[in-house]
C-alpha positions as CSV (number, residue, x, y, z in Angstrom):
1,G,89.5,63.5,93.6
2,G,92.7,65.3,93.5
3,S,93.9,69.2,94.0
4,I,94.2,71.9,91.2
5,T,97.1,74.6,91.6
6,V,95.9,78.2,90.6
7,A,98.4,80.4,89.3
8,D,97.6,84.4,88.9
9,A,97.7,84.2,85.2
10,D,94.8,81.4,85.2
11,G,91.2,82.6,84.8
12,F,87.7,81.0,85.6
13,V,84.9,80.6,83.1
14,V,81.3,81.9,84.0
15,N,78.0,82.5,82.2
16,D,77.4,86.0,82.1
17,G,73.4,86.1,80.9
18,G,74.3,83.8,78.1
19,T,77.6,85.1,77.3
20,M,80.9,83.0,78.8
21,K,83.6,85.3,80.1
22,T,86.8,85.0,82.0
23,I,87.7,86.3,85.4
24,P,91.1,86.2,86.2
25,A,92.4,84.1,88.9
26,T,93.7,87.8,91.0
27,D,90.2,89.2,90.6
28,V,87.7,85.8,91.5
29,A,87.9,87.3,95.5
30,T,86.3,90.8,94.3
31,Y,83.7,88.9,92.5
32,A,82.9,86.0,94.5
33,G,82.4,87.7,97.8
34,G,82.6,85.4,101.0
35,G,84.7,87.9,103.2
36,G,84.6,91.7,104.0
37,L,88.4,91.8,103.3
38,T,90.6,92.0,100.2
39,L,94.4,91.3,100.7
40,L,96.4,93.8,98.7
41,S,99.9,93.4,99.7
42,S,102.0,91.5,102.4
43,L,105.3,93.5,103.5
44,T,107.5,90.3,104.8
45,G,111.2,90.9,105.8
46,N,113.2,87.9,107.8
47,N,116.4,88.1,109.3
48,V,117.0,91.5,107.3
49,T,118.2,95.1,108.0
50,H,115.4,97.1,106.2
51,A,115.0,100.9,107.0
52,N,111.6,100.5,106.1
53,A,109.0,98.4,104.9
54,S,106.6,100.4,102.2
55,V,104.4,99.9,99.3
56,D,103.0,102.7,96.7
57,N,99.8,102.7,94.1
58,I,97.8,100.3,96.8
59,F,95.2,102.8,97.9
60,T,92.4,103.4,95.4
61,S,89.1,104.6,94.8
62,S,88.1,100.8,95.3
63,F,88.2,100.8,99.0
64,D,87.6,103.9,101.8
65,V,88.9,102.0,104.5
66,Y,91.6,99.6,105.2
67,R,92.7,97.0,107.5
68,I,96.6,96.5,108.5
69,V,97.8,93.7,110.6
70,G,101.2,92.8,111.1
71,F,104.3,92.8,113.5
72,I,108.1,94.5,113.6
73,A,110.9,93.4,114.9
74,P,113.6,96.1,115.3
75,S,117.5,95.8,115.5
76,Q,117.5,98.3,118.6
77,D,115.0,99.6,121.5
78,T,113.0,102.2,119.3
79,E,109.5,103.5,118.9
80,A,107.7,102.4,115.4
81,R,106.5,104.9,113.1
82,I,104.4,105.3,109.9
83,K,104.3,107.8,107.1
84,L,101.7,108.1,104.3
85,R,102.9,108.2,100.6
86,A,101.9,109.8,97.5
87,S,103.2,109.7,93.9
88,G,106.4,107.3,95.1
89,S,107.5,110.1,97.7
90,D,107.3,110.2,101.4
91,I,104.3,112.9,103.0
92,S,106.5,114.5,105.4
93,D,104.7,117.7,105.7
94,G,104.1,118.5,109.8
95,N,100.4,117.5,109.5
96,Y,100.3,114.1,111.5
97,N,98.7,114.4,114.9
98,Y,98.7,111.1,117.1
99,V,97.4,110.3,120.7
100,N,99.1,107.0,122.4
101,M,97.5,105.6,125.8
102,S,99.2,102.4,127.2
103,S,99.2,100.5,129.9
104,A,101.7,97.9,131.2
105,V,102.6,95.3,133.5
106,P,106.1,94.3,134.8
107,D,107.7,90.6,135.0
108,S,106.5,91.3,138.9
109,G,103.0,91.2,137.8
110,S,101.8,93.4,140.4
111,T,101.7,97.1,138.8
112,I,100.0,98.3,135.7
113,T,100.9,101.8,134.7
114,D,99.5,104.2,132.3
115,Q,101.3,106.3,129.8
116,L,100.4,108.6,127.6
117,H,102.2,110.1,124.4
118,S,101.1,112.5,121.9
119,S,102.2,115.1,119.3
120,H,100.3,117.7,117.0
121,G,101.8,118.3,113.5
122,A,104.7,115.8,113.6
123,D,106.4,114.3,110.5
124,F,104.8,111.1,111.1
125,W,102.2,108.8,113.1
126,E,103.9,107.0,116.2
127,F,103.1,104.1,117.9
128,A,105.2,101.7,120.6
129,S,105.9,104.9,121.9
130,A,107.3,103.2,125.0
131,D,110.0,101.7,123.1
132,I,110.2,97.9,121.7
133,N,112.4,95.8,123.3
134,F,115.2,94.4,121.3
135,D,116.6,91.1,121.5
136,S,117.1,89.6,118.0
137,S,114.0,88.3,117.0
138,G,111.9,87.5,120.4
139,D,110.3,91.0,120.8
140,A,108.7,92.8,118.6
141,V,105.4,95.0,118.1
142,A,102.2,93.1,116.8
143,F,99.1,95.5,115.9
144,D,96.2,95.5,114.2
145,F,95.0,99.0,112.7
146,T,92.5,100.7,110.6
147,L,93.2,103.1,108.0
148,H,90.2,105.5,106.9
149,D,90.3,107.0,103.5
150,P,93.7,107.9,102.9
151,L,93.5,108.6,99.4
152,T,90.2,111.1,100.5
153,N,87.8,109.9,98.4
154,I,85.0,111.0,100.8
155,L,86.6,112.9,103.5
156,S,88.9,115.9,103.7
157,R,91.1,114.4,106.1
158,C,92.0,110.5,107.1
159,Y,92.4,108.8,109.9
160,M,94.2,105.8,111.5
161,T,92.8,103.9,114.5
162,G,94.0,100.6,116.4
163,H,95.7,98.8,118.9
164,S,99.4,97.6,119.5
165,V,100.9,95.3,122.0
166,F,105.1,94.9,122.7
167,R,107.4,94.2,125.0
168,N,109.6,96.8,126.6
169,G,113.1,96.7,128.4
170,G,113.4,97.5,132.0
171,S,111.4,95.0,134.1
172,A,110.4,93.0,130.9
173,K,107.2,95.3,130.5
174,L,104.2,94.1,128.5
175,Y,102.4,97.1,126.9
176,S,99.1,97.3,125.7
177,E,98.3,100.8,123.7
178,L,95.4,102.0,122.2
179,F,96.5,104.1,118.7
180,G,94.7,107.4,117.3
181,G,96.1,109.1,114.3
182,G,94.6,111.9,112.2
183,R,96.0,114.6,109.5
184,E,95.7,118.3,109.7
185,S,95.3,118.4,105.9
186,N,94.5,116.2,102.6
187,P,97.0,113.9,102.0
188,D,95.3,112.2,98.8
189,A,97.8,109.2,99.8
190,D,98.4,105.9,97.9
191,G,101.0,104.4,99.6
192,I,102.3,103.6,103.4
193,K,105.7,103.2,104.8
194,F,106.5,101.8,108.1
195,F,109.9,102.1,109.9
196,T,111.5,102.7,113.3
197,S,112.8,105.7,115.0
198,G,116.1,104.3,115.2
199,G,118.1,101.5,113.6
200,T,116.4,99.2,111.2
201,M,113.8,96.2,110.9
202,N,115.3,92.7,111.5
203,N,111.9,90.7,110.8
204,Y,108.5,92.2,109.9
205,R,105.1,91.0,108.3
206,I,102.7,93.5,107.4
207,N,99.4,92.9,105.5
208,I,97.3,95.4,104.1
209,F,93.4,94.6,103.1
210,G,90.9,96.6,101.6
211,V,87.7,96.5,103.4
212,K,84.6,95.8,101.2
213,N,81.7,98.3,101.3
214,S,79.0,95.1,100.9
């Protein structure tokens, strides 16, 4: 019995047709299979005042589709936004299109309303467009997005689809929002940035996975 602690610098020895080879611990998931997702990055901030959360050189030719799951708690009532990045810089070229459709229930529990937000030719994708309520760490937007071919390995443009849930100010409304985003041009994006329309991010956890083709 007993447990083994594996570090990134460790490796596993395998027999490859009679030749003994070592696979780095960080690459085992790629060869072992057993799941359709590979964790590529985890962006984390707890009790901070960060203007954004970004990561570069994460979208590669190894994956064509990425799953992005997380939450953001802002420092004030605000929308959440996304920009793609390339070579360490934001892609702010007026070629982002998005459509958000949400339904809400207030604290009375008696009314559901629909809201539609959209933009053509923006400098970002936006979600939680009815405003995330701020109350330190209690309110946040939780999201589950799929980003399709940001490096444009196959397509000439990229797309993002997904869903978010957030609590808005005013009657303590809970919103459920469908999100769709697209690009008007080829971004050749290798990175991504999350930020808000105002203030900073107090707490966030954003996990980015590569979706395996097989």
